[in-house]
C-alpha positions as CSV (number, residue, x, y, z in Angstrom):
1,X,-23.6,-2.2,9.7
2,X,-20.5,-1.8,12.1
3,X,-20.8,-1.7,16.1
4,X,-21.4,1.0,18.5
5,X,-18.2,1.2,21.3
6,X,-17.7,3.9,23.8
7,X,-14.4,4.9,23.6
8,X,-12.0,7.6,24.4
9,X,-10.6,10.0,21.6
10,X,-7.0,8.5,21.8
11,X,-8.5,5.0,21.6
12,X,-10.7,6.0,18.3
13,X,-7.3,7.2,16.8
14,X,-5.7,4.1,17.7
15,X,-8.3,1.8,16.4
16,X,-9.1,3.8,13.1
17,X,-4.9,3.8,12.2
18,X,-5.2,-0.3,12.5
19,X,-8.4,-0.1,10.3
20,X,-6.2,2.0,7.6
21,X,-3.8,-0.3,7.4
22,X,-1.4,1.1,9.8
23,X,1.4,-1.7,11.0
24,X,4.1,0.5,12.3
25,X,4.2,2.5,15.0
26,X,6.8,4.2,16.7
27,X,6.9,6.7,19.8
28,X,7.9,7.8,23.1
29,X,5.1,8.2,26.0
30,X,3.9,11.8,26.4
31,X,1.0,13.2,28.2
32,X,-2.0,13.3,27.0
33,X,-1.0,11.2,23.9
34,X,0.7,8.2,25.6
35,X,-3.1,6.5,25.5
36,X,-2.2,6.0,21.5
37,X,1.1,4.3,22.0
38,X,-0.3,1.9,24.8
39,X,-3.0,0.5,22.3
40,X,-1.1,0.2,19.6
41,X,1.6,-1.7,21.1
42,X,-1.2,-4.4,22.3
43,X,-3.2,-4.3,18.9
44,X,-0.2,-4.4,16.2
45,X,1.1,-7.5,17.4
46,X,-2.4,-8.8,16.5
47,X,-2.4,-7.8,13.2
48,X,1.5,-8.8,12.4
49,X,2.5,-5.3,13.1
50,X,5.5,-3.5,14.6
51,X,5.2,-1.7,18.0
52,X,8.6,0.2,18.9
53,X,8.9,1.8,22.3
54,X,11.7,4.6,21.1
55,X,14.4,6.6,23.2
56,X,12.9,9.8,22.6
57,X,10.7,11.8,19.9
58,X,13.8,12.5,17.3
59,X,14.2,8.8,17.0
60,X,10.4,8.1,17.0
61,X,9.5,10.2,13.8
62,X,13.1,9.0,12.3
63,X,11.7,5.4,12.6
64,X,8.4,6.0,11.3
65,X,10.0,7.7,8.1
66,X,12.0,4.8,7.6
67,X,9.4,2.0,7.9
68,X,7.1,3.9,5.5
69,X,10.2,4.0,2.8
70,X,10.2,0.2,2.9
71,X,6.7,0.0,2.4
72,X,4.7,0.2,6.0
73,X,1.8,2.7,6.6
74,X,3.5,4.1,9.6
75,X,2.4,6.3,12.7
76,X,3.8,8.4,15.8
77,X,1.9,10.3,18.3
78,X,3.2,12.9,20.4
79,X,2.6,16.4,22.4
80,X,3.8,19.8,21.9
81,X,7.2,19.1,23.3
82,X,7.6,16.0,21.4
83,X,6.4,17.2,18.2
84,X,9.2,20.3,18.3
85,X,12.1,17.7,18.9
86,X,10.6,16.1,15.5
87,X,10.5,19.2,13.4
88,X,14.1,18.3,11.6
89,X,13.3,15.0,10.6
90,X,9.8,15.9,9.5
91,X,11.5,18.4,6.9
92,X,13.3,15.6,5.3
93,X,10.0,13.7,4.8
94,X,8.5,16.6,3.0
95,X,11.2,16.9,0.8
96,X,11.5,13.5,0.3
97,X,8.0,13.0,0.1
98,X,7.6,10.4,2.7
99,X,4.0,9.4,3.7
100,X,3.2,8.8,7.6
101,X,0.8,10.4,10.0
102,X,1.9,12.3,13.1
103,X,-0.9,12.9,16.0
104,X,-0.5,16.1,17.9
105,X,-2.4,16.2,20.9
106,X,-2.2,19.5,22.2
107,X,-1.3,20.5,25.9
108,X,-0.7,24.0,27.5
109,X,2.7,25.1,26.9
110,X,5.4,26.7,25.7
111,X,8.3,23.9,26.6
112,X,7.2,21.3,29.0
113,X,4.3,23.6,30.0
114,X,1.6,21.8,31.9
115,X,1.3,18.3,31.0
116,X,-2.2,17.6,32.2
117,X,-4.0,20.8,31.5
118,X,-5.3,21.1,27.4
119,X,-4.4,24.1,25.0
120,X,-5.1,24.7,21.2
121,X,-1.7,26.4,20.7
122,X,-0.1,24.1,18.3
123,X,-2.0,25.5,15.3
124,X,0.7,27.5,13.9
125,X,3.5,25.2,14.7
126,X,1.5,22.6,12.1
127,X,2.4,24.8,9.3
128,X,5.4,26.5,9.9
129,X,7.2,24.1,12.5
130,X,9.9,23.2,10.3
131,X,12.0,25.6,8.1
132,X,11.6,26.0,4.3
133,X,9.0,26.1,1.8
134,X,6.3,23.3,2.0
135,X,2.9,22.7,2.2
136,X,1.2,20.9,5.1
137,X,-1.6,19.1,5.7
138,X,-3.5,19.4,9.3
139,X,-6.6,17.7,10.0
140,X,-8.9,19.0,13.3
141,X,-11.2,16.6,14.3
142,X,-14.1,17.8,17.2
143,X,-15.5,14.6,18.5
144,X,-14.3,11.0,19.3
145,X,-16.0,10.0,16.3
146,X,-14.6,12.3,14.3
147,X,-11.3,11.4,15.5
148,X,-12.0,8.0,14.2
149,X,-12.7,9.3,10.5
150,X,-10.3,11.7,10.3
151,X,-7.5,9.5,11.5
152,X,-8.7,7.2,8.5
153,X,-8.5,10.4,6.2
154,X,-5.1,11.3,7.4
155,X,-3.7,8.2,6.2
156,X,-5.5,8.3,3.0
157,X,-4.0,11.9,2.3
158,X,-0.5,10.8,3.3
159,X,-0.4,7.8,0.8
160,X,-2.3,9.4,-2.1
161,X,-0.2,12.5,-1.9
162,X,3.1,11.0,-0.5
163,X,3.5,13.6,2.4
164,X,3.2,13.5,6.2
165,X,-0.2,14.5,7.6
166,X,-0.6,15.9,11.2
167,X,-4.0,15.2,12.8
168,X,-4.5,17.7,15.7
169,X,-6.7,17.8,18.6
170,X,-6.5,18.5,22.3
171,X,-6.2,16.7,25.7
172,X,-10.1,17.1,26.1
173,X,-11.0,15.6,23.2
174,X,-8.0,12.7,23.7
175,X,-9.3,11.5,27.2
176,X,-13.1,12.0,26.9
177,X,-15.6,9.1,26.0
178,X,-18.3,9.2,23.5
179,X,-20.3,6.5,21.4
180,X,-18.8,5.7,18.2
181,X,-20.3,3.8,15.7
182,X,-17.1,1.5,14.2
183,X,-17.8,0.8,10.4
184,X,-17.2,-2.9,9.2
185,X,-14.1,-2.9,7.7
186,X,-15.8,-3.5,4.2
187,X,-17.5,0.0,4.6
188,X,-14.3,1.8,5.1
189,X,-12.4,3.6,2.2
190,X,-9.0,2.9,2.4
191,X,-6.5,4.3,0.0
192,X,-3.1,2.5,-0.3
193,X,-0.3,3.8,-1.9
194,X,0.4,3.7,-5.6
195,X,3.2,1.3,-6.8
196,X,5.8,1.5,-9.9
197,X,5.0,-0.3,-12.8
198,X,8.4,-1.3,-13.4
199,X,11.9,-1.1,-11.4
200,X,13.3,-0.4,-15.0
201,X,14.4,3.3,-15.2
202,X,12.4,4.1,-12.1
203,X,12.7,7.6,-10.8
204,X,11.4,8.3,-7.3
205,X,10.2,11.7,-7.8
206,X,7.9,13.2,-10.7
207,X,7.9,16.8,-11.6
208,X,6.1,16.6,-14.6
209,X,2.9,18.3,-13.2
210,X,1.1,18.1,-10.1
211,X,0.8,14.2,-10.0
212,X,2.6,12.1,-7.4
213,X,4.8,9.5,-8.6
214,X,4.6,6.1,-7.3
215,X,6.6,5.1,-4.2
216,X,9.4,2.2,-4.7
217,X,10.2,0.5,-1.6
218,X,13.9,0.7,0.0
219,X,14.6,-3.2,-0.4
220,X,12.9,-4.5,-3.2
221,X,15.1,-3.5,-5.9
222,X,14.5,-0.3,-6.8
223,X,17.4,2.3,-7.8
224,X,16.5,5.1,-5.3
225,X,18.5,7.9,-3.7
226,X,17.1,10.4,-0.9
227,X,18.8,13.1,0.7
228,X,18.2,16.1,2.3
229,X,19.3,18.2,-0.2
230,X,17.4,19.8,-3.2
231,X,16.9,17.2,-5.8
232,X,15.8,16.2,-9.3
233,X,13.7,13.6,-10.5
234,X,16.5,11.0,-9.7
235,X,16.7,12.1,-6.3
236,X,20.3,13.3,-6.5
237,X,21.2,17.1,-5.4
238,X,20.5,19.9,-7.9
239,X,23.9,22.3,-8.6
240,X,23.4,25.2,-6.7
241,X,24.0,26.9,-10.1
242,X,20.6,25.4,-11.8
243,X,18.3,28.0,-10.3
244,X,15.4,26.5,-12.6
245,X,16.2,23.1,-11.2
246,X,16.3,24.5,-7.6
247,X,12.6,25.9,-7.9
248,X,11.2,22.7,-9.6
249,X,10.8,20.6,-6.3
250,X,9.4,23.5,-4.2
251,X,6.6,24.3,-6.9
252,X,5.8,20.4,-6.9
253,X,5.5,20.7,-3.2
254,X,2.8,23.3,-3.5
255,X,1.2,22.2,-6.8
256,X,0.1,18.6,-6.0
257,X,-1.4,19.9,-2.7
258,X,-3.1,23.1,-4.3
259,X,-4.1,21.6,-7.7
260,X,-6.3,18.6,-5.7
261,X,-7.4,21.0,-2.6
262,X,-10.9,21.8,-3.4
263,X,-12.1,18.5,-4.6
264,X,-10.1,15.9,-2.5
265,X,-8.6,17.8,0.9
266,X,-10.8,20.7,1.8
267,X,-13.3,20.2,4.6
268,X,-15.1,22.4,6.7
269,X,-18.6,22.8,8.7
270,X,-20.6,26.0,7.9
271,X,-23.5,25.9,10.7
272,X,-26.1,28.3,10.5
273,X,-23.8,30.7,8.5
274,X,-25.8,31.3,5.4
275,X,-27.6,34.4,7.2
276,X,-25.1,35.1,10.4
277,X,-24.6,38.6,11.5
278,X,-22.0,37.1,14.1
279,X,-19.9,34.5,12.5
280,X,-17.9,32.5,15.2
281,X,-14.5,30.8,14.1
282,X,-13.5,27.8,16.0
283,X,-11.8,24.3,16.0
284,X,-11.8,21.2,18.2
285,X,-13.2,21.0,21.5
286,X,-13.9,24.7,21.5
287,X,-16.1,24.7,18.2
288,X,-18.6,22.5,20.7
289,X,-19.0,25.3,22.9
290,X,-18.9,27.8,20.2
291,X,-22.1,25.8,18.5
292,X,-24.1,25.4,21.8
293,X,-23.4,29.3,21.9
294,X,-24.5,30.1,18.3
295,X,-27.8,28.0,19.2
296,X,-28.5,30.3,22.4
297,X,-27.8,33.4,20.4
298,X,-30.1,32.5,17.7
299,X,-33.0,31.7,20.6
300,X,-32.2,35.3,21.8
301,X,-32.6,36.6,18.0
302,X,-29.4,37.1,17.1
303,X,-28.2,35.5,14.0
304,X,-25.2,34.0,14.8
305,X,-23.5,31.2,12.7
306,X,-20.0,28.8,13.0
307,X,-17.4,28.1,10.7
308,X,-15.4,25.2,11.7
309,X,-12.2,24.4,9.7
310,X,-11.9,20.5,9.6
311,X,-8.9,20.8,7.1
312,X,-6.9,23.3,9.1
313,X,-3.9,23.6,6.6
314,X,-4.3,24.6,3.9
315,X,-7.0,27.0,5.3
316,X,-10.0,27.3,3.6
317,X,-9.6,30.9,2.7
318,X,-12.0,31.5,-0.5
319,X,-14.7,29.7,0.9
320,X,-14.4,31.4,4.6
321,X,-14.3,34.9,3.0
322,X,-17.4,33.9,1.0
323,X,-19.4,32.6,3.7
324,X,-18.7,35.8,5.7
325,X,-18.9,38.5,3.5
326,X,-22.2,39.6,4.6
327,X,-21.5,39.3,8.5
328,X,-20.6,42.5,10.5
329,X,-18.5,40.9,13.3
330,X,-16.4,37.5,13.6
331,X,-15.5,35.7,16.9
332,X,-12.4,33.4,17.2
333,X,-12.8,31.2,20.0
334,X,-9.7,29.3,21.0
335,X,-7.5,27.9,24.0
336,X,-4.4,30.2,23.0
337,X,-3.4,33.6,22.6
338,X,-5.2,34.5,19.1
339,X,-3.8,31.8,16.3
340,X,-6.8,31.5,15.1
341,X,-7.4,35.3,14.9
342,X,-4.3,35.8,13.2
343,X,-5.3,33.6,10.2
344,X,-9.2,34.9,10.1
345,X,-7.5,38.7,9.9
346,X,-6.5,37.9,6.4
347,X,-10.1,37.2,5.2
348,X,-12.4,40.1,6.8
349,X,-12.1,43.5,5.7
350,X,-12.1,47.1,7.7
351,X,-16.0,47.1,8.0
352,X,-16.3,44.2,9.9
353,X,-15.6,43.8,13.7
354,X,-13.3,41.3,14.6
355,X,-13.8,39.8,18.6
356,X,-11.3,37.5,20.2
357,X,-12.7,35.3,22.8
358,X,-9.4,33.0,23.9
359,X,-8.4,31.3,27.2
360,X,-5.1,29.7,28.0
361,X,-5.0,29.2,31.3
362,X,-5.7,25.4,31.2
363,X,-9.5,25.9,31.2
364,X,-12.1,25.0,28.7
365,X,-14.0,27.8,27.2
366,X,-17.6,27.7,28.2
367,X,-20.5,28.5,26.2
368,X,-21.6,31.1,28.0
369,X,-18.1,33.1,27.5
370,X,-18.4,32.6,23.6
371,X,-22.2,33.7,23.9
372,X,-21.4,36.9,25.8
373,X,-18.8,37.6,23.1
374,X,-21.2,37.0,20.5
375,X,-23.7,39.2,22.1
376,X,-21.1,42.2,22.5
377,X,-19.9,41.5,18.7
378,X,-23.7,42.2,17.5
379,X,-24.0,45.7,18.9
380,X,-21.5,46.3,16.3
381,X,-23.0,48.2,13.2
382,X,-21.2,47.7,10.1
383,X,-20.2,50.6,8.3
């Protein structure tokens, strides 16, 4: 049955991580994510887990990767400046297929920016933050209750597909309080990582198909070799002259996500989109203002709808293209200078009007602001 609790977004994240089986947290205090670390420092010792206060964000993600490789579900939490510092080690986790969860609670930037003001400007960084070719998994909840469930989903995806998963939300959601139904443990669907059947002839990687090799843990007698270099199934580097071998790894990092995307990874909300002349695209806290604006537009006789990616990366391009096909105008609402707008541009045709409603002064976009953009977009006549 579960129990209702009034909790903040950051508390929901920490409690869901514990419920998911997270038993290692390493982090460095940073607004507006610090409460996650604080609560983990209190809760983890109660479940025989480990909390480590690190000297900076570089060390934090390094410790998380090491703990995961040794067999623990592991997480860190940060904001934009700290997430920037994690990128090199994050690339190492991608190439070695190390499961872990990184929470990025967005604030106004760039650089140190304004630590107490919300933003949604890390969207592109979560996809392209570290160099090279890889497929990022990024989840964008829009309520405190959704933070709870998407945190659990982040751990499940990380463990199943052996890679980092990023939970992305903003300072408003982090600090607002809402009533959340906390399920009982036996009601939760928790995925634990697959383990090798034998230590004999164990290879830590599998490139035969898009399946994921069970992960042998360091310190348990498995023959494991990992480095930041392009490698084969054994983990040892591939010669620069082996052009086929150099591509196999990259194909695998993409295929293991793409081949399972539609049934196991993709997630979005399509609210009143079936006949929408004007379609609003938004994520996180802004999508709540957008939904109110859509409701008000409908009361005025304007056919408006909301498309909200919950799995932000990979973006559900095919579904969005199908849903927006009959719309004459698209409105992107976001607290940045048009990052969602760039994504949406790929999926509309030249006969559709694209309107950007954005704000990046540290304030939250109001529903009336989005409603005015819907009204203006509705005047457009599709050619």
